[in-house]
C-alpha positions, 0 to 999 in steps of 0.5 A, spaced: 096 150 300 092 142 302 085 141 302 082 137 306 077 133 306 072 128 309 068 122 305 064 117 307 064 109 304 057 109 301 059 101 298 064 096 296 063 092 291 067 086 290 069 083 284 073 076 287 081 079 284 080 087 286 074 092 289 071 096 287 070 103 293 065 108 292 065 114 297 061 120 297 062 127 302 060 127 308 053 130 310 050 135 314 048 129 320 048 134 325 056 132 327 059 139 329 065 137 324 061 134 319 056 140 318 063 144 318 065 140 312 059 139 309 059 146 309 065 147 305 064 141 300 057 139 299 058 134 294 063 130 292 064 122 289 070 118 289 071 111 286 077 107 286 078 100 284 083 097 289 087 090 287 091 090 295 087 086 299 090 089 305 088 095 303 082 095 300 079 091 307 079 098 310 075 101 307 067 098 310 061 101 308 059 107 312 067 109 315 069 114 314 076 118 311 079 124 311 082 126 304 088 130 303 089 134 297 096 136 296 099 139 289 104 135 286 111 139 285 
């Protein structure tokens, strides 16, 4: 079974050759979809260090992402 969560980028720190990206579970901002995600996962954090510039530029503060968790067989 897979699980889908929704996260928002809260910060990006540029270290020159890598970027550290921090995401937090979506908040209840009155948008019906976000309210549903917030009810299922009211809190959570993801922190990544990315050394691929093209991947890192996808993450900007405020941008939202779906995160799918799929078990590895």
